[in-house]
Structures are given as structure tokens and as C-alpha cells.
C-alpha positions as CSV (number, residue, x, y, z in Angstrom):
1,X,-1.9,14.5,-19.0
2,X,-1.2,14.2,-15.5
3,X,-3.2,17.4,-14.5
4,X,-6.6,15.3,-15.1
5,X,-6.4,13.4,-12.2
6,X,-4.3,12.7,-8.7
7,X,-4.0,9.4,-9.0
8,X,-3.6,6.9,-12.2
9,X,-3.5,3.4,-13.2
10,X,-0.5,2.2,-15.3
11,X,-1.8,0.7,-18.6
12,X,1.1,-1.3,-20.3
13,X,-0.5,-1.9,-23.7
14,X,-0.7,0.4,-25.4
15,X,1.6,2.4,-23.1
16,X,-1.0,5.1,-20.9
17,X,-2.0,6.1,-17.7
18,X,-5.8,5.4,-16.9
19,X,-6.6,8.7,-14.6
20,X,-9.1,7.6,-11.3
21,X,-11.7,10.2,-11.0
22,X,-12.0,9.4,-7.2
23,X,-9.7,7.7,-5.0
24,X,-11.0,4.7,-3.3
25,X,-9.4,5.2,0.3
26,X,-10.7,5.7,3.7
27,X,-8.8,9.0,5.9
28,X,-6.0,8.3,8.3
29,X,-7.4,8.9,11.3
30,X,-10.0,5.6,10.5
31,X,-6.5,3.4,10.4
32,X,-6.5,2.3,13.8
33,X,-3.4,-0.1,15.4
34,X,-0.8,1.3,13.2
35,X,0.0,4.5,14.6
36,X,4.1,3.9,14.1
37,X,3.7,2.4,10.5
38,X,1.5,5.4,9.6
39,X,3.9,7.8,11.2
40,X,6.9,6.5,9.0
41,X,5.5,6.6,6.0
42,X,3.9,10.0,6.5
43,X,7.0,11.3,7.3
44,X,9.0,9.3,4.3
45,X,5.9,10.6,1.9
46,X,6.1,14.2,3.1
47,X,9.7,14.2,2.4
48,X,9.5,13.0,-1.2
49,X,6.9,15.7,-1.8
50,X,9.3,18.6,-0.9
51,X,11.6,16.7,-3.2
52,X,13.8,15.8,-0.1
53,X,15.7,12.3,-0.1
54,X,13.1,9.6,0.4
55,X,13.0,5.5,0.6
56,X,11.2,2.9,-1.3
57,X,8.9,1.5,1.2
58,X,7.8,-1.8,1.6
59,X,4.4,-2.5,3.5
60,X,4.5,-6.4,4.8
61,X,2.6,-8.3,7.4
62,X,-0.8,-9.6,8.2
63,X,-3.2,-9.5,5.9
64,X,-6.2,-7.1,6.4
65,X,-4.7,-4.8,8.5
66,X,-4.2,-1.4,6.3
67,X,-1.1,-1.9,4.3
68,X,-2.6,-0.7,1.0
69,X,-5.0,1.7,2.9
70,X,-2.1,3.5,4.6
71,X,-0.8,4.0,1.1
72,X,-3.8,5.6,-0.1
73,X,-4.3,7.3,3.2
74,X,-0.7,9.2,3.1
75,X,-1.1,10.3,-0.4
76,X,-4.0,11.9,0.4
77,X,-2.7,13.4,3.8
78,X,0.3,14.8,2.5
79,X,-1.2,16.2,-0.5
80,X,-3.6,18.3,2.1
81,X,-1.4,19.1,4.6
82,X,1.3,20.5,1.8
83,X,-1.8,22.3,0.2
84,X,-1.1,20.7,-3.1
85,X,-4.1,21.1,-5.8
86,X,-4.6,20.0,-9.4
87,X,-3.5,21.9,-11.8
88,X,-1.6,24.6,-9.4
89,X,2.1,23.3,-10.1
90,X,4.3,20.2,-9.3
91,X,1.8,17.8,-7.4
92,X,2.3,14.2,-5.7
93,X,0.4,11.9,-7.8
94,X,-0.2,7.7,-7.3
95,X,0.1,5.4,-10.0
96,X,-1.3,2.0,-9.2
97,X,0.6,-0.9,-11.2
98,X,-0.5,-4.1,-11.3
99,X,1.3,-7.3,-10.3
100,X,1.1,-8.6,-14.0
101,X,2.4,-5.4,-15.3
102,X,5.7,-5.1,-13.1
103,X,7.8,-6.1,-16.3
104,X,6.8,-2.8,-17.6
105,X,7.5,-1.1,-15.2
106,X,10.5,0.3,-16.7
107,X,8.4,1.7,-19.2
108,X,5.9,3.5,-16.9
109,X,9.1,5.6,-15.4
110,X,10.4,6.3,-18.1
111,X,7.0,8.2,-19.1
112,X,7.0,9.7,-15.5
113,X,10.7,10.9,-15.9
114,X,10.0,14.1,-17.5
115,X,7.3,15.2,-15.6
116,X,7.1,18.2,-13.4
117,X,5.3,16.3,-10.7
118,X,5.9,14.1,-8.0
119,X,5.0,9.8,-8.3
120,X,4.5,7.3,-5.8
121,X,4.2,4.3,-7.9
122,X,2.1,1.5,-6.0
123,X,1.8,-2.3,-6.2
124,X,-0.2,-3.9,-4.4
125,X,0.1,-7.2,-3.2
126,X,3.3,-7.7,-4.7
127,X,4.9,-11.2,-4.6
128,X,6.1,-13.6,-7.0
129,X,6.2,-17.6,-7.3
130,X,8.5,-20.1,-7.9
131,X,9.0,-19.8,-12.1
132,X,8.5,-16.2,-11.9
133,X,11.9,-14.3,-13.0
134,X,10.4,-10.6,-13.4
135,X,11.7,-9.9,-9.8
136,X,15.2,-9.4,-11.4
137,X,14.1,-6.5,-13.8
138,X,12.4,-5.1,-10.9
139,X,15.3,-5.3,-8.9
140,X,17.5,-3.6,-11.6
141,X,15.0,-0.5,-11.7
142,X,14.5,0.0,-7.7
143,X,18.3,0.5,-7.3
144,X,20.5,-0.3,-10.1
145,X,20.6,0.0,-13.9
146,X,22.5,2.7,-15.2
147,X,19.9,5.4,-15.3
148,X,18.5,4.5,-11.8
149,X,15.2,5.4,-9.9
150,X,13.8,8.6,-11.7
151,X,14.4,11.8,-8.9
152,X,10.9,11.7,-8.8
153,X,9.7,8.6,-8.6
154,X,9.6,6.9,-5.4
155,X,8.0,3.3,-5.3
156,X,5.8,1.5,-2.6
157,X,4.4,-2.0,-2.6
158,X,2.3,-4.0,0.0
159,X,2.7,-7.9,0.5
160,X,2.1,-10.4,3.1
161,X,5.6,-12.0,2.3
162,X,8.7,-10.2,3.9
163,X,10.8,-11.2,1.4
164,X,8.6,-11.3,-1.2
165,X,9.3,-14.7,-1.8
166,X,7.5,-17.9,-0.7
167,X,9.3,-19.2,2.2
168,X,9.2,-22.9,0.6
169,X,11.2,-21.0,-2.4
170,X,13.8,-20.1,0.0
171,X,14.4,-23.4,1.8
172,X,14.4,-24.8,-1.6
173,X,17.4,-23.2,-2.8
174,X,19.0,-23.7,0.4
175,X,18.9,-27.4,-0.1
176,X,19.4,-27.9,-3.8
177,X,21.4,-25.0,-5.0
178,X,25.3,-25.7,-5.3
179,X,25.7,-22.4,-3.1
180,X,23.0,-22.1,-1.0
181,X,23.7,-19.0,0.4
182,X,24.5,-17.0,-2.6
183,X,21.4,-18.2,-4.3
184,X,19.5,-17.0,-1.0
185,X,21.4,-14.0,-1.2
186,X,19.9,-13.6,-5.1
187,X,16.4,-13.2,-4.1
188,X,16.5,-11.8,-0.4
189,X,18.2,-8.6,-2.0
190,X,15.4,-8.1,-4.1
191,X,13.5,-6.6,-0.7
192,X,17.0,-5.0,0.5
193,X,15.9,-2.4,-2.3
194,X,12.9,-0.9,-0.2
195,X,15.0,1.3,2.4
196,X,11.8,1.7,4.5
197,X,10.2,-1.9,5.8
198,X,7.0,-1.6,7.5
199,X,5.5,-4.4,9.5
200,X,1.8,-5.4,10.0
201,X,1.1,-7.7,12.5
202,X,-2.3,-9.3,13.8
203,X,-4.5,-7.1,15.9
204,X,-6.0,-7.5,19.3
205,X,-9.5,-7.3,20.5
206,X,-8.8,-3.7,22.0
207,X,-7.6,-2.6,18.3
208,X,-10.6,-4.3,16.6
209,X,-12.9,-2.5,19.0
210,X,-11.1,0.8,18.2
211,X,-11.3,0.4,14.8
212,X,-15.3,-0.3,14.7
213,X,-16.0,2.7,17.3
214,X,-13.8,4.4,15.3
215,X,-15.7,4.4,12.3
216,X,-19.1,4.3,14.1
217,X,-18.4,7.8,15.3
218,X,-17.1,8.7,11.8
219,X,-20.3,7.7,10.0
220,X,-22.5,8.5,12.7
221,X,-24.1,4.9,13.4
222,X,-26.7,5.0,16.1
223,X,-26.3,1.2,18.1
224,X,-26.2,0.8,21.9
225,X,-22.5,0.9,22.9
226,X,-22.7,-3.1,24.9
227,X,-24.8,-4.0,21.8
228,X,-22.2,-3.0,19.1
229,X,-19.6,-5.0,21.5
230,X,-21.3,-8.0,21.6
231,X,-21.9,-8.1,17.8
232,X,-18.4,-7.0,16.7
233,X,-17.0,-9.8,18.6
234,X,-19.4,-12.4,17.2
235,X,-18.5,-11.2,13.9
236,X,-14.9,-11.2,14.3
237,X,-15.4,-14.5,16.0
238,X,-16.9,-16.1,13.3
239,X,-14.5,-15.0,10.4
240,X,-11.6,-16.1,12.9
241,X,-9.4,-12.9,12.3
242,X,-9.6,-9.1,14.3
243,X,-8.2,-7.0,11.3
244,X,-9.1,-3.9,9.5
245,X,-10.6,-6.0,7.0
246,X,-13.0,-7.8,9.4
247,X,-14.1,-4.4,10.9
248,X,-15.1,-2.8,7.6
249,X,-17.0,-5.6,6.9
250,X,-18.8,-5.7,9.7
251,X,-19.7,-1.8,9.8
252,X,-20.7,-2.1,5.8
253,X,-22.7,-5.1,7.5
254,X,-24.2,-2.6,10.1
255,X,-24.5,-0.1,8.5
256,X,-27.0,-2.1,5.7
257,X,-29.2,-3.6,8.6
258,X,-29.4,0.1,9.9
259,X,-30.6,1.3,6.5
260,X,-27.8,4.1,6.4
261,X,-25.2,4.8,3.5
262,X,-21.5,5.1,4.0
263,X,-19.8,8.3,2.5
264,X,-16.1,8.5,3.0
265,X,-15.0,11.8,1.9
């Protein structure tokens, strides 16, 4: 019963969709430093929700820069902009499939094919190792095969790797295969199944501070601006990164010290 929730987790054994009471996400406006990818994904998702042609999307790049957060935020934003509601006709659903269950994706899509709803099937941190051949079944589901991808389903994935494969795996193919170019082409062709590539890069200091200030303003945290800047920069230095994840971890620490709860919704 897809009318039970706006988000589900795919469970292959037994085949079922587990409803998610409340999706863990942040508002789109709190995602800083990713304006261009956000605009592109929002436009693509809006077209899909309206029944227009849209592409599978691969969000790749630096860790902690909001790839999975953007997928969940875009889903919520499109539902809000289009006035979609639970139980009020065709809706836009978010279905998460775990990386280890990717070989059961054809079963998942088969069960959504006949629904009146539209589905974003989302896989977080998708990548493949040397001995993993499940990427071949994914290739067929995304673009090939007799049935093809259902008209009411689109596939979004996040990965730290642009081609979803380890670099040394690609280089090994070049050095040992009888036809190196053909072997590499087979693996690169998986990422070609995604018509929309959105790159995420390490944040600058200004972007990191913009994330911090956005959270502080959103949650109404009371702290001196100079102290906030100094404290936030020290936090990022100790973690060796200036990402959205580091900013959120700092905000959780700050709110805890201030004795203030955080409510995203």
C-alpha cells in the first residue's frame, strides 16, 4: 500500500516496501555550496513528477558535501511545490534500496511498474569492488533489457567515484586485458546509464561558514558571531575537512553545549 507513506525502504526477502514514518532530511535551503547541482536535480525531479521525460542521476564527488541530503531534500521540495499529498491521487515516492540489495532491483521495479504513483529509487553510496559483478544487472535495468526502465520510475544514486569503480580496477584492466580499451569501456558504460551527472567538490572556508551560519539562524542558536567563527574553524581544522557533514556535526555539538534541541521539521 503505497498510500501509507511518502518514503519506503526496499526489502528483498521477502519482497516488500517498508514504510518510513518520517524521512531523515534537511530542508533544501540549508544545503549551502551546492546551488548548481541542486537546481539541476530539482528541475529533473520536477519534470519526472509531472510525467515528462527525465534522466537517471548520479551524484558523485567529495564525501560529506550533501549528495544524499540533496536527493531527499529535492524529493520533499518537489512534493511541496506541486502540492502533492498522501492519499490524494498520484504521488511522488522515495524508495531507498541498499547497496547490497542492488541485484534485486529488477524485482523492486517490477512491483512499482503497475502503480499510479511515480517513484525515485535511491541508492546511497553506490560503488562496486573488484569481484563484484552485480553492476552488470544494474546496467541492463537502467537502460537496456527488453522491458526497460518503467515509465514511472527514475533511479538516483550517490557515489564518491565518478565511474562507480575503483581507480586501480580501471588501471588493472588497462594493463592486463587482451583488449584493454574494451574491458574499460564495459565498466565505464555503467556510469553512462546516468544521463545526469552532478559533481560535488570540497567546500571552501566561506562555504563552510555559510553552512554553519545557515544552521545557526535556522535553529535560533544564540552565540556571539566572532566566537562562532573561531569555534567553527577550529572544529573543521581538527577534522581535516570543511564539508556539510562536518558543519552538521559541529552544530550538533554546539546545540548540545547550549542545551538546545534541534528540530529539522
